[in-house]
N, C-alpha and C positions, 0 to 999 in steps of 0.2 A: 491641707496637702491632699491630693488625692490617694486612698490606699492603695491604688493599683501602682502610682510613682514611688508612693512610698517602700511599700516591696522590693520592686527594682530598683530603690536606692542602696538599700539593704542587703540585697544580693548583690550588688556591685560592689558593699565594703568589704563583705565574706569575702570574696573571688578574689578580690587585694589580699588578701589576709591569706588565705589559703594558699595562693600560688607563689608569695614569701614563703611560705611554712615549708612550700613543697620544693624552694628553690635552696633552701639551708639544709633538708633534708640530701637530695641529690649531690650536692656539697658536701657533706660528709661521710656518704656513699663513694666520694670518685675519691675520697683520702684512704680508703679501707679494701675498695674494690667492689665492684656491686652485684658481682657472676656468686651465686649461691653454693653454697657447696657443703657436704657433711663428711662424718667423721665415719672410719670403715676399720675393720680386721682383717689383715690377710696371714696365712699360717705360710710362713717359707722355711723349707728344709727344719719343719718342727720348731718353726720361733716364728709369734705372734708377734706381729707388726703395725701401730697408727698409720693408716694414710686420710689425708683429707683430696676428695672424690668432687671430681664438678662435671656436668657436661659441657663443652664447648664444638658448638652445632649437631653433630651427629655421633660424634663424638667421647669417651667420659676420659678425663684426663685426673690425674693423681698423683700427688707427692706425697713422698712419705714421711714422714716423722715420727719415727726414732720406735725403740724397741715398745710394748705395750708392757709397761710401769703407773701406779695409781701415781697424778696427777700429771704426768707426762707431757696430756693435752692439753690443760685447763688454760691455759692463754688464750689457743687456738677454740676450745670450746663458747670460750667467752665474746671473738673475734664473728665467730660464726653464730653465734645467739644475735649479736648489735648486728649484723650485717640484714640478719630474716626479720631483726624488728624496725632498722630501717628500709628494710624492701616492704614490709606490711605499712609503715607510715606513708610510701610514695602509694600502693595499693589505693589505699584508702583516702588519700587526698588528692588522687587524680581520680576516683569515683566520685568525690565532694564536685570536685572543676567541673569535670562534663554535666552533673548534676543539674549545678546554677545554671551554666552556661544553656543550659535547655532551656529550664526552665524563666533563664533573662531573655532567652528571644521568644519565648513564647508571651511574657509579659511584652516586650518591644513591641509584636505585632498589635499589644492590643494599646497602648499606650496611643502607636501609629493611627490605629483606627479610631481611638478616641480623639485625636487632633483635628483628623478627617470631620469626623463630625461635631469641632467644635468649632470649625471655618468651615459656610454655607453661603450660598447667595441663592434668592429664586425673586419672580419676580410676578404681581399681581394685574389682573386685568380686570376690568369691567367690561364686557364681551369682548371684543378685541381692542378694548384701548389701554395702552400702558397705565396704572394705575400708583403703582408704587414697587420699587427696588428694597429690597432689602438682604443688607450684606451683614452676617456674624461674623466677630471672628473674638469665642471665649464669650466671658461676658458682657463682650461689648455689641450689641444693633444697631445698624447705621438704617434709616427708614428715610429713601429719597419720594418723596409724596411728588406726584406729579398730577394728583387731580386732589383738590381738597371739597369737594362736592359729600356731604355727610352721608348718605347712600352709597356714595360712588368708592366711598374707602374708605379703607377696615381699620388704618393708627390715625392715632391723633396725634402723633409726635415725631419729631425725625429721629430722633436719641429717646432709646426704651431697653430695660435689663433682658434679661435673659429668662427671669419669669415672666415681664409683662407679654416677652413676645409668646412665651406658650401657654398664658392665657388666653391674646385675639387669637392664639391658633386652635385650642379648643371647644373656641367660636365657630368655625370650621368644620368642628370633626361630631359625630354621634356619642350620646351621655356617655362617660363612663360608667353612669349607673344603670344602665339599660341592661334587660335580663341577658339580653342574650350580646351582650359585647362580647363574650369570650370566643363565642364561633363567628363572628363577624373578625376578630382579632386573626382565627385561625386561619379564615377565609382569603384574608392578608398576608400571611406568614410571618404572622407579626405574636414575638412571646408579652407583649407588655401592652400596655395604654400607653403610648408617647404621641403626643399629638402634632408632630412633624414628621414621623415615619407614616401616620396614618393620613394627613395630608399626599403624600410621598405618594400614597396609593389613591383615595381621593383626588386630587386637585383642590383639595376645598368645596367643593360645590356645593350647593344648596338649593333646595324647592323656594326658599324664599327670598333670590335674589340675583343677581348675572355676574358675583363676585365667581373666581377662580387661580387657582395660584400655579403658574407654570418654574419648573426647575432646571436648570440649563443640562440641551441635551437632547431637549421634550420639540419635536415637531408636530407642534400639534396650535391649534385654534380653539376658539371660544365654539364653535360646530361640533367638535370631537369630543368635546367634553361635555357642558352643560344642558342638564333633565329638563330643559322646559326653552 
């Protein structure tokens, strides 16, 4: 399986787990109130009282918990701590979910880009005569050959693999081992030696013949690209 797709599927499975966990935590919070509060001590008429205090918009709200004495607010402390832990868990899960969604979006763009790269067509000409039309769909490549002349046709079969297509296109490119190949690639705006991307830049022209390649959307003829 493609590593990008494998990672995308893994993140998708983690996202479902985190979303389910977030739903469970929020349900627990809903049963005890998700408002963060704290316990404070107020002295009224010389007597100390416990109060639970929380913010409601711009206002500070509170409720009395009774006179200060050991363990008087034990249950409230436990509830406040539980709310604090659940709120922290909610924030953690939301952070993880947002991170995964962003990463999934980036991976989806990569997968979409790859899917376009795996499906393409181009035409091969001998001068201005159509020699072949190539249609690639993932690993399968179909070649419609309109000329069977050995000099004017670069394909020997109607159905070939992507590897075979790659080898044919290599013959229309500069040698990968040239000492200046990196500077050539840089001039074409390429980061790696990719025969398909190279012929998109050079049209696969050669000093040795009149064969050239046209990609969809190009309004060109042999006179525009041939070097002889």
